[in-house]
N, C-alpha and C positions, 0 to 999 in steps of 0.2 A: 533211628528208625530201622526196623528190620528190612534189610535190603531185598530179601526174597519177596516180601509182599509188595515193596515198592516197584521192583522190576516187573512183577506180575501185573501190577496196575498199569504200568506203561505199556506192556504188551497187550493188555485188554483194550486200552485206548486205541492203539494202532489197529487192532483187529475189528473193533466194533463201533468206534466213534462216528464213522461216516454212515452207519446204517441204523444205529440205535441211539436215539437222543438221550435215553436215560443214563447211558454210560457217561456221556459228556457231563451231565448234571451231577452224577454220583462221584466221578473221579476228578472233576474240575480240571480237565486237561484239554480244554478246547482252545487255548491260546490267550485267554484273559484270566489272570490269576485270581482264583476264588470267586469269580464273578457270578457263577451260577450255584454256588454252594448254599445250602439252607441257611447257614449262619449269615451270609452276606445278604440274602434275600430278606431275612428278618430285620437286618440292620437298615436296609433301604426302606422297609415298611415302617419302621419306627421313626426314621429321619428322612422324609421324602425329599427334603431340599439337598440332601447329599448327592453331589454330582457323581455319576458313574463314569469313571474314566478307565477305559480298558488298559490293563497293564500286561502287555504282551511279554511272553517269556519263551525260553528254550530249555530243554532238558538234555543234559549230557551224562553219559555213564562211563565209568572208567573201563580200561581194557579188561581187568579181572573182575568187574562187577562188584567191587568192594566199596565203592562210594559213587555218588552222582552229584551233579551240580545243576541247580535251577538258576538260570541267568535271566534276571529281569532288567528293566530299564534303569533301575536304581540300586540293585543289590545282586550279590552272588551268594546263593544259599547252598551250603554244602551239607549233604545228608549222608550219614554213614551208620553202619551197624556197630554194636558194642558186643564184644565177646569177653568172657572171663578168661584171664590168662591162667595157665596151669604150670606147675613144676618149674622147669628151667626157664620157661618164658617169663615167669614172675621175677626171677633173679636178673634176667637180662634187662627187664624193664626198670628194676630198681637201680642197676648199675648205670644204665643210660641216664636216668634221672639224676644220679649223683654226679655224673660227668657234666651234665648240663648246669646243675647248680654250682659246681666248682668253677665252670667257665664264667658264669655270670658273676660269681663272687670275685674272681680274679680282676674283673673290670670295675666292679662297683664298690667293693668294701676296702676301706683303708686297712693296711696291714697292722695287726696288733703287734705289740712288742714280743720278741722271742729271743731267747739266748740258748745257743747250743754249746755245750761243753765238749768240744771236739777231742779233748784229751782222753775222754772215755772211749773213744772209737779207735779200733785198729783197722787195718786195710780191709779185712773181710767184712766187718760190720759197716764200714763206709760204702762198700760195694752193694751191700744189701739195701741201704737206705737210698742209694742211687737207683737201684732196681725198682723200689717202691715208688720213687718220684716219676720214673718213666711209665710205670704201670698205671699211675693215676693221672697221667697227662692225657688230655683229650686229643692230642696230635697223633698218638701212636696206638696201634692195634695191640692190646694187651695179650691177645691170643698168640701172638708171634714172638713175644719177648723171650730171650734166652740168656741166661748168665753162664759165661764160658768158664766153668770150673771155679775152684776156690781162688782167693787172692794169691798173687805171686806164682800161680801155676803157669805152665807154658801155653798161654792163650793166643800167641801170635799178635800181641798188641791190641786185642779186642776183649774188653771185659764184658760188654753187653751187646747183643745184636737184636734189633727189633725193626719191624716194618711200620710205616705210617698207615693210617687209616685210609682205605680207598675213598676217593671222592670222584665226582662226575668228570669224565673225560681225562682222568689221570690215574695211572697205575700206582700201587703202593711203592714206596721207596725204601730201600734197605739202608738202615743206619747202623753205624758202628760207634759205640761209646767207649771212651777211656775214663777211668775213675782214678783220681790222684788225691791221696790224703797227705797233708803236710801240716806244718805249724800254722796256727791261726793268722799270725802276722807276716808270714812268709808269702812268696809268690811262686807260681808255676811259670817256667819259661820254656824255650824251644828245646833245651837239653833234657827236659823231664819227660817229653812225650815221644821222642824218637822220630822216625820218618813217617809222618802222617800220610804222605803221598803214597808210599810203598804199601801201607796197610790198606788204603782205599783201593789201590789197583789190585792187590792180592786177593781181596775178597769181593771185588765188584760192587763196592758200596756206592750209593748215590747221595749219602749224607754222612756227616761225621759230627760226633758230639764229644765235648770235653766237660767233665764234671769234677770240681775240686772244692775243697772247704776253705780256700784262701783266696788271695788275689790272683789275677791272670796278668802276666807281664805284657807290656805294650808290644814287645817284639814278637810274642806268640800270637797276639791278636793280628798283627800285620801279616805274619806267615799264613794264618788260617784264612784271612781275607784274600790273600793271593791265590791260595789253593782253591778256594771257592770260585774265584773269578776265572782262573785258567782251566780248571777241570770241570766247571759247571756242576759242582756238588753243593748241597746245602750244608751249612755249618751251624751248630748250636753250641753255645758256651754257657756253662753254669758255674759261676764263682760261688764263694760262700755266701755272698749277699743274696743272690737269686735263690739258692737252696734254702736259706733261713726264712726268706719271705714266703716261699712256697709252703714250707712246713708250718708256718704260723697260721695258715688258713686251712690246715688239715688236722683237726683234733685227733682223728684216729691214728695218724702217723706220729703225732706228738706223744700220744699215750704209749704207742708201741715202743718208741725209742726213749721214753722217759725224759722228754724235753720240756723244759719249763717255759 
C-alpha cells in the first residue's frame, strides 16, 4: 500500500472524523474495522442474520513512516510500501538473499559427496579458497575482509583479517585467521601455528580462526580452548572436514576451484 496515501488518510481522520461523519464512513477509521464501509453494509444487507460485532483496532506508524501496523483483537496487519530497487541496491538485495539461502541450506540440506584434491593446491591458492569461504560466511562482514599479502609473506602471523557483522547491542569483532596447507592425512599441531596469544595481543583481535585442509591435533584444540577461556576471545576452527562440507553446498565455489 502506498504509505503516503495511507498516512494522509490517517491524518484526515484525525482532523475531520469528529466533525464530519462522511470521513468516518469513507475511511473506515472510527474504531470498528470496516464496519461502515459500503462493502460491509452491502454484506449486512444481503445477510441480515449476520451479527455485527465491532472489531476495535489501533493504528501504529513507524518512526520513519515506512510502514504501519493495524492491531486488531485477532490479528496484526502490517502495511508497507513497495519500491523498485536500483543499481547497487539490487546487488545488495541479491547478495543478502544468497546469504539467507545459504544459511537455510546449511541447516536443512544433507551434505552431498565432495572430494577435494588438495595436491593441486599450493599455499597461495589455499589462502584464496579460505578467503572465499569467509567471504561467503553469514557471520562475517564481507566489506571488511582483507588478505594480508601473498602466502609466506611477512604477515605477522595473520593471513586474513575480517570483522563480524554488527548485530543488536554488540559491536563488530575483529578476527584474525591463519591458513595452513598440509598433507591430507596429516594434522596441524601447536608447533605449526606459533604463539596464537601473541598474535591476538599484537593486533587487538577479539576472535581467532584456524583453517587447514587436514586434521587438527587434540593438543591444539586444548590450547585454543584455553586461550578462548582465559582471554575471552572467540575461536573458530576449520579442518578439512568442515571446509569440504562448506564447499559441497556452494556450487559457485566448486566451479571456481574445479572441485568435483
